[in-house]
C-alpha positions as CSV (number, residue, x, y, z in Angstrom):
1,M,-158.8,58.6,49.8
2,R,-161.9,59.9,51.5
3,I,-165.4,58.4,51.3
4,D,-168.4,60.3,52.8
5,I,-171.6,58.2,53.3
6,I,-174.9,59.9,53.8
7,S,-177.5,57.8,55.6
8,V,-180.8,58.0,57.5
9,V,-179.6,55.1,59.7
10,P,-175.9,55.6,60.2
11,E,-175.8,53.1,63.0
12,L,-176.1,50.3,60.4
13,L,-172.6,51.2,59.0
14,E,-170.7,51.2,62.3
15,S,-169.7,47.5,62.4
16,P,-169.0,46.9,58.7
17,L,-166.7,49.9,58.4
18,G,-165.0,49.6,61.8
19,H,-163.4,46.1,61.5
20,S,-161.3,43.8,59.4
21,I,-159.5,45.3,56.3
22,V,-161.6,48.5,56.2
23,G,-161.1,49.2,59.9
24,R,-157.4,48.6,59.7
25,A,-157.1,50.8,56.6
26,I,-158.8,53.6,58.5
27,K,-156.4,53.2,61.4
28,K,-153.4,53.3,59.1
29,G,-154.6,56.5,57.5
30,I,-155.0,54.9,54.1
31,V,-158.6,56.0,53.8
32,E,-161.0,58.3,55.6
33,I,-164.6,57.2,55.9
34,H,-167.1,59.6,57.4
35,V,-170.8,58.7,57.9
36,H,-173.2,61.6,58.1
37,N,-176.7,61.5,59.5
38,L,-179.1,63.1,57.0
39,R,-181.3,64.1,59.9
40,E,-178.8,66.8,60.7
41,F,-180.7,68.8,58.0
42,G,-184.2,67.4,58.9
43,K,-187.1,69.6,59.5
44,G,-188.8,70.3,62.9
45,P,-188.3,68.6,66.3
46,R,-188.5,65.2,64.7
47,Q,-185.8,66.1,62.1
48,Q,-188.1,65.0,59.3
49,V,-186.3,64.0,56.1
50,D,-189.1,62.1,54.3
51,D,-192.6,62.9,53.0
52,Y,-195.4,61.4,51.0
53,S,-194.9,61.2,47.2
54,Y,-196.8,63.4,44.8
55,G,-199.2,61.3,42.7
56,G,-200.4,59.3,45.7
57,D,-198.1,56.2,45.4
58,A,-197.5,54.2,48.6
59,G,-194.3,54.7,50.5
60,M,-192.3,57.7,51.8
61,V,-189.7,59.6,49.8
62,L,-186.5,61.3,51.0
63,M,-187.1,65.0,50.6
64,V,-185.0,67.1,48.2
65,E,-184.0,69.9,50.7
66,P,-182.1,67.9,53.4
67,V,-180.2,65.8,50.8
68,Y,-179.3,69.0,48.9
69,L,-178.1,70.8,52.0
70,M,-176.0,67.9,53.2
71,I,-174.3,67.4,49.9
72,E,-173.7,71.2,49.4
73,K,-172.1,71.3,52.9
74,L,-169.7,68.6,51.9
75,K,-169.0,70.1,48.5
76,A,-168.1,73.4,50.1
77,E,-165.3,71.7,52.0
78,R,-163.7,69.8,49.1
79,E,-164.2,68.7,45.5
80,Y,-165.7,65.2,44.9
81,D,-164.9,63.0,41.9
82,E,-168.2,61.1,42.2
83,I,-171.5,61.5,44.0
84,I,-173.0,58.0,44.0
85,Y,-176.6,57.0,44.8
86,T,-177.3,53.4,45.8
87,S,-180.3,52.5,43.7
88,P,-181.9,49.3,42.4
89,D,-182.0,50.7,38.9
90,G,-178.4,51.8,38.8
91,E,-175.6,50.1,36.9
92,T,-174.7,46.8,38.5
93,F,-171.7,47.0,40.7
94,S,-168.7,45.0,39.5
95,Q,-165.0,44.6,40.1
96,N,-164.2,46.9,37.2
97,I,-166.2,49.6,38.8
98,A,-164.5,49.0,42.2
99,N,-161.1,49.3,40.4
100,E,-162.2,52.5,38.8
101,L,-163.5,54.1,42.0
102,S,-160.3,53.1,43.9
103,L,-158.4,55.6,41.8
104,K,-160.6,58.5,42.9
105,E,-159.7,60.9,45.7
106,N,-163.1,61.9,47.2
107,I,-166.4,60.1,46.9
108,I,-169.9,60.7,48.3
109,I,-172.2,57.7,48.6
110,L,-175.9,58.6,49.3
111,C,-177.8,55.7,50.7
112,G,-181.3,55.3,49.3
113,H,-184.1,54.7,51.8
114,Y,-187.9,54.3,51.9
115,K,-189.4,54.5,48.4
116,G,-186.3,56.4,47.2
117,I,-185.2,60.0,46.9
118,D,-186.8,63.0,45.3
119,H,-185.9,62.5,41.6
120,R,-184.6,66.1,41.3
121,I,-181.5,65.0,43.3
122,R,-180.9,62.3,40.8
123,E,-181.3,64.6,37.9
124,H,-179.2,67.5,39.1
125,I,-176.6,66.3,41.7
126,I,-175.9,62.6,41.5
127,T,-173.1,61.7,39.1
128,R,-173.5,57.9,39.2
129,E,-176.1,55.4,40.3
130,I,-175.0,51.9,41.5
131,S,-177.0,48.8,42.2
132,V,-175.7,45.7,44.0
133,G,-178.2,43.4,42.3
134,D,-181.7,42.9,41.0
135,Y,-183.5,43.0,44.4
136,V,-184.7,45.6,46.8
137,L,-183.3,46.1,50.3
138,S,-184.7,48.2,53.2
139,G,-182.0,50.9,52.6
140,G,-178.8,51.6,50.8
141,E,-176.5,51.2,53.9
142,I,-175.6,47.6,53.1
143,P,-174.8,48.4,49.4
144,A,-172.8,51.4,50.6
145,A,-170.7,49.2,52.9
146,M,-170.2,46.7,50.1
147,I,-169.0,49.4,47.7
148,A,-166.7,50.9,50.3
149,D,-165.2,47.5,51.2
150,A,-164.6,46.6,47.6
151,I,-162.9,49.9,47.0
152,V,-160.8,50.1,50.2
153,R,-159.2,46.6,49.8
154,L,-157.7,47.8,46.5
155,L,-155.9,50.7,48.0
156,P,-152.1,50.3,48.4
157,G,-151.4,49.1,51.9
158,A,-154.9,48.0,52.8
159,I,-154.0,44.4,52.4
160,S,-150.6,43.2,53.7
161,D,-149.9,41.2,50.6
162,E,-151.0,43.5,47.8
163,T,-150.7,40.8,45.2
164,S,-153.6,38.9,46.9
165,A,-156.1,41.4,45.6
166,L,-154.8,41.0,42.0
167,S,-155.7,37.3,42.1
168,D,-159.3,37.7,43.4
169,S,-162.3,36.5,41.4
170,F,-163.4,39.0,38.7
171,Q,-160.1,40.9,38.8
172,D,-159.2,39.5,35.4
173,G,-162.7,38.9,34.3
174,M,-162.9,35.3,35.5
175,L,-163.5,33.4,38.6
176,S,-160.4,32.5,40.6
177,A,-158.9,29.0,40.8
178,P,-159.6,26.8,43.9
179,V,-157.4,27.4,46.9
180,Y,-156.1,25.0,49.5
181,T,-154.0,25.1,52.8
182,R,-152.5,22.7,55.3
183,P,-152.8,19.8,55.9
184,A,-152.1,18.3,52.4
185,E,-154.5,15.4,53.2
186,F,-157.6,15.4,55.4
187,N,-160.2,12.8,55.7
188,G,-158.8,11.2,52.5
189,W,-159.2,14.4,50.6
190,K,-156.0,15.5,49.0
191,V,-154.6,18.8,47.7
192,P,-153.8,18.6,44.0
193,D,-150.3,17.3,43.5
194,V,-149.3,20.3,41.2
195,L,-149.8,22.7,44.1
196,L,-147.2,20.7,46.2
197,S,-144.7,20.5,43.3
198,G,-142.9,23.8,44.0
199,N,-142.9,24.5,40.3
200,P,-144.3,28.1,39.8
201,K,-144.8,27.6,36.0
202,L,-146.8,24.4,36.4
203,I,-148.8,25.9,39.3
204,R,-149.7,29.0,37.3
205,E,-150.7,26.9,34.3
206,W,-153.0,24.8,36.5
207,Q,-154.5,27.9,38.1
208,D,-155.2,29.5,34.7
209,E,-156.8,26.2,33.5
210,Q,-158.9,26.0,36.6
211,A,-160.0,29.6,36.4
212,I,-161.2,29.1,32.8
213,S,-162.9,25.8,33.6
214,R,-164.7,27.2,36.6
215,T,-165.8,30.3,34.8
216,K,-167.2,28.3,31.9
217,K,-169.1,26.0,34.3
218,L,-170.3,28.5,36.9
219,R,-170.4,32.0,35.2
220,P,-170.2,31.5,31.4
221,N,-171.6,35.0,30.9
222,L,-168.2,36.4,32.1
223,L,-166.4,34.9,29.2
224,D,-169.0,36.4,26.8
225,E,-168.5,39.8,28.3
């Protein structure tokens, strides 16, 4: 799989994409992640990529030309399954979307910045808009890193125990059951006896009951969905 990320501040993505599961997946050759500086196609000595918006609204807007040229350069090299724009008014990112995107071969993620991007890019080039929540960040770099991380950890070989990802919260539409590790008792707090029983059937039943109970209590909307 290949993920290309277009950013005005590519430095923000160096650490999140260079360590832990994502970093190891890159080193193993499971995924390629390339971060591109939009200013490569900026205008003038300052490599300008933004300008004032028509209509007089406050805030700067990413210009259509540098975004178009960057995406066209990438598209000339390979076909892309999705060209994603990180936007506060996109569809809310979810585990289902991460599962879907993990099956793609090539993806572009365009990081929003400033007041946004010239809407003509959204109308004619972007294939999908994704939001990570109902709030506004300084740029789309953090959402892009979140999306990439959620996708990569689902790729075969990215996690040493691949069954671990299958039991994560939201993977089956519910929150996961509580997890515990050694010691079995600490400060008078005990691990539930069923987890020490060695009986896989009883353990699975307990985990299912806990998942339903926690989801009802903490995220009842998931059960409705």
